[in-house]
N, CA, C and O of each residue as an XYZ file, in Angstrom:
420
protein
N      15.157    -24.682     18.835
C      15.667    -24.438     17.491
C      15.324    -23.055     17.031
O      14.479    -22.381     17.619
N      15.981    -22.631     15.977
C      15.693    -21.304     15.434
C      14.681    -21.420     14.312
O      14.656    -22.403     13.571
N      13.853    -20.405     14.202
C      12.820    -20.385     13.157
C      13.368    -19.697     11.918
O      13.981    -18.634     12.009
N      13.148    -20.297     10.782
C      13.572    -19.677      9.537
C      12.466    -18.805      8.982
O      11.296    -18.981      9.321
N      12.831    -17.882      8.142
C      11.848    -17.023      7.496
C      11.738    -17.452      6.044
O      12.715    -17.425      5.297
N      10.548    -17.844      5.662
C      10.335    -18.260      4.276
C      10.094    -17.044      3.405
O       9.310    -16.164      3.761
N      10.762    -16.993      2.272
C      10.530    -15.908      1.331
C      10.279    -16.507     -0.036
O      10.880    -17.515     -0.408
N       9.395    -15.883     -0.771
C       9.124    -16.360     -2.120
C      10.078    -15.669     -3.086
O      10.753    -14.703     -2.730
N      10.123    -16.171     -4.293
C      11.071    -15.648     -5.284
C      10.814    -14.178     -5.582
O      11.741    -13.447     -5.932
N       9.560    -13.734     -5.448
C       9.250    -12.348     -5.803
C       9.161    -11.447     -4.578
O       8.673    -10.322     -4.680
N       9.620    -11.915     -3.428
C       9.472    -11.125     -2.200
C      10.160     -9.768     -2.297
O       9.693     -8.796     -1.704
N      11.255     -9.692     -3.030
C      12.015     -8.450     -3.092
C      11.252     -7.347     -3.822
O      11.583     -6.171     -3.671
N      10.256     -7.699     -4.597
C       9.564     -6.685     -5.381
C       8.264     -6.216     -4.734
O       7.615     -5.302     -5.241
N       7.880     -6.834     -3.618
C       6.670     -6.389     -2.944
C       6.980     -5.141     -2.135
O       8.027     -5.047     -1.494
N       6.064     -4.188     -2.169
C       6.286     -2.931     -1.474
C       5.683     -2.972     -0.078
O       4.562     -3.442      0.120
N       6.440     -2.476      0.873
C       5.958     -2.379      2.248
C       6.269     -0.984      2.771
O       7.187     -0.314      2.299
N       5.492     -0.568      3.746
C       5.720      0.716      4.397
C       6.951      0.609      5.292
O       7.413     -0.494      5.585
N       7.486      1.754      5.728
C       8.637      1.715      6.633
C       8.382      0.876      7.893
O       9.329      0.365      8.492
N       7.126      0.730      8.296
C       6.813     -0.087      9.479
C       6.729     -1.574      9.143
O       6.434     -2.397     10.009
N       6.994     -1.917      7.865
C       7.015     -3.311      7.467
C       5.682     -3.868      7.014
O       5.612     -5.020      6.585
N       4.613     -3.073      7.100
C       3.303     -3.557      6.705
C       3.139     -3.499      5.188
O       3.614     -2.572      4.531
N       2.460     -4.508      4.649
C       2.240     -4.623      3.207
C       1.399     -3.457      2.698
O       0.462     -3.008      3.357
N       1.759     -2.981      1.511
C       0.999     -1.924      0.839
C       0.250     -2.521     -0.347
O       0.700     -3.482     -0.970
N      -0.901     -1.928     -0.642
C      -1.771     -2.414     -1.713
C      -2.124     -1.292     -2.674
O      -2.076     -0.111     -2.330
N      -2.484     -1.699     -3.905
C      -3.026     -0.764     -4.887
C      -4.454     -1.189     -5.213
O      -4.811     -2.363     -5.115
N      -5.258     -0.204     -5.601
C      -6.682     -0.374     -5.889
C      -6.889     -0.138     -7.378
O      -6.605      0.950     -7.880
N      -7.386     -1.162     -8.097
C      -7.538     -1.060     -9.552
C      -8.430      0.107     -9.981
O      -8.301      0.605    -11.099
N      -9.331      0.544     -9.103
C     -10.262      1.611     -9.488
C      -9.656      3.001     -9.399
O     -10.290      3.978     -9.798
N      -8.437      3.103     -8.882
C      -7.759      4.399     -8.812
C      -7.147      4.729    -10.168
O      -5.939      4.584    -10.359
N      -7.975      5.170    -11.108
C      -7.502      5.475    -12.459
C      -6.733      6.792    -12.467
O      -7.111      7.752    -11.797
N      -5.660      6.818    -13.229
C      -4.895      8.050    -13.394
C      -4.250      8.553    -12.121
O      -3.942      9.740    -12.011
N      -4.041      7.683    -11.167
C      -3.361      8.087     -9.952
C      -4.214      8.859     -8.970
O      -3.682      9.464     -8.039
N      -5.541      8.855     -9.158
C      -6.442      9.587     -8.271
C      -7.049      8.618     -7.253
O      -7.690      7.642     -7.644
N      -6.858      8.870     -5.955
C      -7.443      7.980     -4.948
C      -8.967      8.003     -4.993
O      -9.580      9.069     -5.050
N      -9.573      6.816     -4.966
C     -11.040      6.738     -4.990
C     -11.578      5.967     -3.787
O     -12.782      5.722     -3.708
N     -10.720      5.583     -2.857
C     -11.137      4.804     -1.697
C     -11.354      5.726     -0.506
O     -10.396      6.224      0.087
N     -12.622      5.950     -0.158
C     -13.003      6.849      0.932
C     -14.075      6.191      1.798
O     -14.599      5.130      1.459
N     -14.387      6.828      2.905
C     -15.448      6.391      3.827
C     -15.253      4.948      4.272
O     -14.197      4.616      4.810
N     -16.253      4.071      4.061
C     -16.142      2.680      4.510
C     -14.939      1.997      3.876
O     -14.259      1.195      4.516
N     -14.683      2.321      2.618
C     -13.531      1.736      1.923
C     -12.241      2.092      2.652
O     -11.394      1.226      2.871
N     -12.085      3.360      3.031
C     -10.855      3.807      3.685
C     -10.752      3.309      5.126
O      -9.672      3.327      5.715
N     -11.878      2.864      5.694
C     -11.823      2.245      7.020
C     -11.214      0.848      6.890
O     -10.381      0.445      7.702
N     -11.644      0.111      5.853
C     -11.115     -1.228      5.606
C      -9.715     -1.162      5.004
O      -8.865     -2.005      5.292
N      -9.485     -0.148      4.163
C      -8.213      0.019      3.443
C      -7.645      1.407      3.754
O      -7.779      2.318      2.937
N      -7.013      1.584      4.919
C      -6.508      2.919      5.264
C      -5.440      3.389      4.284
O      -4.511      2.643      3.974
N      -5.568      4.621      3.795
C      -4.538      5.139      2.893
C      -3.205      5.293      3.622
O      -3.164      5.594      4.814
N      -2.125      5.081      2.887
C      -0.787      5.304      3.437
C      -0.491      6.791      3.300
O      -0.121      7.265      2.226
N      -0.654      7.509      4.379
C      -0.543      8.967      4.334
C       0.892      9.429      4.533
O       1.657      8.843      5.299
N       1.233     10.491      3.828
C       2.559     11.097      3.928
C       2.475     12.306      4.849
O       1.520     13.081      4.796
N       3.483     12.453      5.686
C       3.574     13.632      6.532
C       4.623     14.566      5.942
O       5.559     14.114      5.281
N       4.472     15.853      6.177
C       5.436     16.831      5.691
C       6.832     16.449      6.161
O       7.055     16.193      7.345
N       7.756     16.415      5.231
C       9.137     16.095      5.573
C       9.485     14.625      5.408
O      10.658     14.255      5.464
N       8.461     13.770      5.202
C       8.742     12.352      4.961
C       9.544     12.202      3.678
O       9.322     12.925      2.706
N      10.467     11.270      3.682
C      11.272     10.990      2.484
C      11.116      9.521      2.117
O      11.139      8.649      2.986
N      10.957      9.257      0.835
C      10.878      7.885      0.354
C      11.856      7.736     -0.798
O      12.365      8.723     -1.330
N      12.113      6.489     -1.176
C      13.052      6.203     -2.251
C      12.503      6.636     -3.610
O      11.347      7.047     -3.721
N      13.333      6.541     -4.628
C      12.961      6.868     -5.991
C      11.736      6.065     -6.411
O      11.600      4.891     -6.067
N      10.849      6.710     -7.158
C       9.643      6.034     -7.638
C       8.410      6.399     -6.830
O       7.284      6.180     -7.275
N       8.623      6.962     -5.626
C       7.506      7.344     -4.763
C       7.121      8.795     -4.993
O       7.983      9.660     -5.152
N       5.830      9.051     -5.010
C       5.305     10.408     -5.110
C       4.152     10.513     -4.111
O       3.814      9.546     -3.429
N       3.561     11.690     -4.038
C       2.363     11.842     -3.214
C       1.230     12.358     -4.091
O       1.455     13.068     -5.072
N       0.016     11.989     -3.722
C      -1.188     12.479     -4.390
C      -2.098     13.055     -3.322
O      -2.075     12.611     -2.174
N      -2.899     14.042     -3.695
C      -3.766     14.704     -2.728
C      -5.121     14.019     -2.666
O      -5.734     13.730     -3.694
N      -5.582     13.762     -1.444
C      -6.915     13.210     -1.215
C      -7.925     14.353     -1.108
O      -7.542     15.511     -0.944
N      -9.211     14.026     -1.201
C     -10.245     15.063     -1.193
C     -10.250     15.865      0.102
O     -10.704     17.009      0.115
N      -9.748     15.279      1.203
C      -9.713     16.023      2.466
C      -8.421     16.825      2.623
O      -8.178     17.428      3.668
N      -7.595     16.827      1.571
C      -6.361     17.597      1.595
C      -5.154     16.822      2.090
O      -4.023     17.291      1.969
N      -5.386     15.628      2.655
C      -4.262     14.805      3.109
C      -3.458     14.336      1.906
O      -3.990     14.192      0.806
N      -2.170     14.100      2.129
C      -1.313     13.603      1.064
C      -1.104     12.109      1.254
O      -0.758     11.644      2.339
N      -1.324     11.364      0.162
C      -1.204      9.903      0.198
C      -0.018      9.482     -0.650
O       0.214     10.030     -1.727
N       0.742      8.490     -0.150
C       1.864      7.965     -0.922
C       1.349      7.240     -2.164
O       0.296      6.603     -2.151
N       2.117      7.359     -3.218
C       1.820      6.636     -4.454
C       3.135      6.093     -4.994
O       4.192      6.702     -4.825
N       3.053      4.955     -5.638
C       4.237      4.372     -6.269
C       3.893      4.129     -7.724
O       2.924      3.437     -8.036
N       4.695      4.704     -8.619
C       4.399      4.566    -10.038
C       3.006      5.058    -10.368
O       2.307      4.459    -11.185
N       2.600      6.144     -9.738
C       1.291      6.784     -9.934
C       0.126      5.970     -9.376
O      -1.028      6.284     -9.667
N       0.397      4.937     -8.585
C      -0.684      4.172     -7.967
C      -0.740      4.513     -6.481
O       0.194      4.184     -5.749
N      -1.812      5.165     -6.010
C      -1.931      5.419     -4.571
C      -1.881      4.091     -3.809
O      -2.427      3.086     -4.264
N      -1.227      4.096     -2.655
C      -1.075      2.856     -1.891
C      -1.850      2.927     -0.572
O      -2.035      3.991      0.019
N      -2.288      1.750     -0.145
C      -3.144      1.594      1.038
C      -2.627      0.447      1.900
O      -1.879     -0.418      1.444
N      -3.052      0.472      3.157
C      -2.890     -0.675      4.042
C      -4.191     -1.470      4.036
O      -5.219     -0.973      3.575
N      -4.154     -2.708      4.546
C      -5.377     -3.496      4.727
C      -5.582     -3.663      6.222
O      -4.680     -4.114      6.928
N      -6.768     -3.300      6.710
C      -7.008     -3.257      8.153
C      -6.909     -4.625      8.829
O      -6.718     -4.693     10.043
N      -7.036     -5.706      8.075
C      -6.975     -7.037      8.681
C      -5.568     -7.628      8.712
O      -5.352     -8.686      9.304
N      -4.602     -6.946      8.075
C      -3.207     -7.347      8.225
C      -2.764     -6.908      9.620
O      -2.937     -5.745      9.986
N      -2.193     -7.828     10.400
C      -1.826     -7.465     11.762
C      -0.320     -7.473     12.021
O       0.148     -6.849     12.974
N       0.437     -8.172     11.183
C       1.878     -8.200     11.414
C       2.628     -8.022     10.096
O       2.069     -8.192      9.013
N       3.892     -7.681     10.217
C       4.735     -7.497      9.030
C       4.644     -8.727      8.145
O       4.692     -9.858      8.627
N       4.511     -8.494      6.849
C       4.482     -9.605      5.903
C       3.099    -10.169      5.641
O       2.926    -10.940      4.696
N       2.102     -9.807      6.451
C       0.732    -10.260      6.169
C       0.299     -9.713      4.814
O       0.597     -8.570      4.468
N      -0.413    -10.549      4.047
C      -0.902    -10.136      2.722
C      -2.341    -10.596      2.564
O      -2.729    -11.089      1.505
N      -3.128    -10.436      3.614
C      -4.498    -10.952      3.604
C      -5.389    -10.230      2.595
O      -6.430    -10.755      2.200
N      -4.987     -9.032      2.177
C      -5.826     -8.270      1.263
C      -5.585     -8.553     -0.208
O      -6.317     -8.052     -1.061
N      -4.564     -9.354     -0.519
C      -4.206     -9.568     -1.924
C      -5.322    -10.284     -2.667
O      -5.725    -11.384     -2.289
N      -5.823     -9.649     -3.737
C      -6.822    -10.273     -4.595
C      -8.264    -10.055     -4.161
O      -9.180    -10.530     -4.832
N      -8.488     -9.355     -3.064
C      -9.867     -9.160     -2.594
C     -10.681     -8.409     -3.647
O     -10.264     -7.374     -4.166
N     -11.852     -8.964     -3.942
C     -12.751     -8.353     -4.915
C     -12.190     -8.298     -6.322
O     -12.803     -7.721     -7.220
N     -11.030     -8.895     -6.516
C     -10.393     -8.830     -7.825
C      -9.826     -7.462     -8.163
O      -9.348     -7.243     -9.276
N      -9.878     -6.527     -7.193
C      -9.443     -5.149     -7.479
C      -8.359     -4.652     -6.526
O      -7.825     -3.559     -6.712
N      -8.030     -5.447     -5.508
C      -6.970     -5.090     -4.577
C      -5.788     -6.017     -4.758
O      -5.958     -7.235     -4.810
N      -4.593     -5.459     -4.853
C      -3.390     -6.255     -5.118
C      -2.225     -5.706     -4.312
O      -2.124     -4.502     -4.077
N      -1.340     -6.615     -3.889
C      -0.108     -6.167     -3.239
C       0.625     -5.241     -4.197
O       0.798     -5.562     -5.372
N       1.051     -4.098     -3.693
C       1.810     -3.153     -4.523
C       3.173     -3.760     -4.835
O       3.858     -4.276     -3.951
N       3.546     -3.689     -6.091
C       4.797     -4.293     -6.537
C       5.684     -3.243     -7.202
O       5.208     -2.380     -7.940
N       6.971     -3.335     -6.925
C       7.932     -2.513     -7.652
C       8.159     -3.145     -9.034
O       8.113     -4.368     -9.166
N       8.401     -2.331    -10.050
C       8.615     -2.890    -11.392
C       9.878     -3.731    -11.478
O      10.192     -4.266    -12.541
């Protein structure tokens, strides 16, 4: 038989990277400034932008302390979660009460 793909009512508003991996926002990133570094960035790798990358409307980039450019949506820097292994995984949602799946308005 064929396997169906279950989608929730709000699936269309969840943000994912071009590779299909879920993106997250960090509540402590006030004013659009990334604050997740070192051990935090190992667990939550920033979604980095390369020169020439193009994204849809609503996406911007913010500069990290090491000079790398990180994608942001609606002024919220976005991250991956290192324990997500396949497209659609959302294992990081709600961790510590400060990590949330990035959502389009």
